[in-house]
C-alpha positions in Angstrom: -27.6 106.8 176.5 -29.1 109.7 178.2 -27.7 112.8 179.8 -28.7 114.0 183.2 -28.3 117.3 184.9 -25.4 116.8 187.4 -25.0 120.3 188.7 -26.9 123.6 188.4 -26.2 126.7 190.4 -25.6 130.4 189.9 -22.5 130.0 187.7 -22.3 126.3 186.5 -24.6 124.0 184.8 -23.2 120.5 184.1 -24.6 117.4 182.3 -23.2 113.9 182.6 -23.8 111.1 180.2 -25.3 108.0 181.7 -22.2 105.9 181.3 -20.2 108.5 183.3 -17.6 109.0 180.6 -18.7 112.3 179.2 -19.6 115.7 180.6 -20.8 119.0 179.1 -20.3 122.1 181.3 -21.6 125.6 180.9 -20.0 128.2 183.2 -20.5 132.0 183.5 -17.2 133.8 183.7 -16.5 136.8 185.9 -16.6 139.1 182.9 -20.2 138.0 182.1 -19.2 135.7 179.1 -20.0 132.0 179.0 -17.7 129.0 178.5 -19.0 125.6 177.3 -16.7 122.6 177.8 -17.0 119.1 176.4 -15.0 116.3 178.0 -15.2 112.7 176.8 -12.9 110.5 178.8 -10.4 108.0 177.4 -12.4 105.0 178.7 -15.5 106.0 176.7 -16.7 103.7 173.9 -16.7 106.7 171.5 -13.5 108.6 170.7 -11.8 110.8 173.4 -12.7 114.4 172.9 -12.1 117.7 174.6 -13.3 121.1 173.4 -14.0 124.5 174.9 -15.8 127.5 173.3 -16.4 131.0 174.6 -19.7 132.9 174.0 -21.0 136.4 174.7 -24.6 135.2 175.3 -26.0 132.4 177.5 -28.5 131.4 174.8 -25.7 130.6 172.3 -23.8 128.7 175.0 -26.8 126.6 175.9 -27.4 125.9 172.2 -23.8 124.6 171.9 -24.2 122.5 175.0 -27.3 120.9 173.5 -25.5 120.2 170.2 -22.6 118.5 172.0 -25.0 116.4 174.0 -26.8 115.2 170.9 -23.5 114.6 169.0 -22.0 112.5 171.9 -25.1 110.6 172.8 -24.7 106.9 172.5 -27.3 104.4 171.4 -28.6 102.1 174.2 
C-alpha cells in the first residue's frame, strides 16, 4: 500500500497509508524542535502501534518519518 501526503503546512506534515489505518505526522513544536508520531489503528491488518520521538533537527525527523512509512507499508 502506498502513503499519500494528507496535510502539509507551516507546522505539520502528515502522511496517511492508503488503507486509512496508519498515519505518520511530523510537527514543529513551539521551541523549534520536531516531533514525529506513528499511529497504526487497531483495525489495521498489521499490529497496532503508536510511537512518538523528539528531534532537534527537521532532517532527522524527516528521516524517521520515512523509515516508519517503509516499515509500516503493506504489500498490495
